[in-house]
C-alpha positions, 0 to 999 in steps of 0.5 A: 500500499505504502509503495503504491501510493509513493509511486503514484505521487503522494508524500508520506503526509498525505498517506498518513491522512489516506491511512486515517482516513480508511482504515476503518473501512479496511479493518471492517468486520460485517456478519455477512463476511463471517458468514461468507467466509464459513460457507462451503459444500460440504464441512466448514471453510474459514476463508476469512473473516472479512474481505480485503475489497475495502483495500482496493476501495482505497487504493483506487479513490487515492489513484484517481485523484492522480488519474491513475487506474491501471499500475502501467501508468505508474512511472515510477518502476514499482514491483507489488509480489502477491501469492497465487493459491491456486498455482503455488506461485509467486506473482509480482505486479510490475509497472515495468515493462523490461521484467518479463516471464510468466509470473509477471503481470503489466496490466491490472488495476493498481487497487486490485494489485494491491489488493491482491498483495495485501489479502492477509490469510486467515484476516483476509478472504483470498481474492478471487481474481481471473483465473487465480486465488490470492493473497500476501505476496509476504508468504514467498517474499517478505522483503523483495530485494532482488525484485527491486534491483531487477527494476533497475535500481543500483542500490536498496534500502531494505525496512524491517520490523525488529524481532521483537524479545523472546518470551513466552506466548499464552494466546492463540493469537499471539502463538500465531504471530510469533510463529510467522514472525519467526517464518518472516525471519527466516526467510528474508535473511538472503534478502537482508544480505542482498540489501544495501543497508537495513532500517530495522524499525522498532515498532515495540509491542504493537500488533499488525491490526492495531489501527489505533496507533497509525500516528506513533508508526508513522513518527517512530518509523520517521524518528528511527530513519532519522537516526540512519540517515548519516548511515544511510547516506554512506550506503548510496555512495 
């Protein structure tokens, strides 16, 4: 979401306003969503407790103001990874026509591309699009350093979140999120090595869906990046 908004020309303070306005809709849960997620011909399936449709609508609204509809309309090179549950492959949406391959899609509405990449499993039901069933791109590539380099950049600054201090987990939610953190930390090791500099943001115990903490996260990201600014400039030389 942040990458798409930035590539479309939004400044960080404008992004924060967009997130503050749309967050309540993006996180909205209705009885209809829960029923739909559980409905199946045989047995019970929990596809997700809500739909990611409002993510698509939010990005579409932001894109309209910039007179952008399709990802190929974005002038800045951008890659947005997602995961297709049907083919079991990583699919990349990109505005860069020079990057080619059967796993790359250059013609898709930007709202749909962001929605596909942001469809967090369990929270959101998979996004059904044409022959695909999309969920979060982080399953295959949570830190897409190599994909960024394919766009032609010579220096990559990666952003990751500092690993939380070890402690016993006592709830199903915390156990699931801690397990996800461990898997992610293992998956991004090679991406970290391939980065020219990594900004390791410490957000304490903020949970992924704590939308009431948006202002705190924004300020911490800003302050901690400033703390690294000299090293970042050195890495870019």
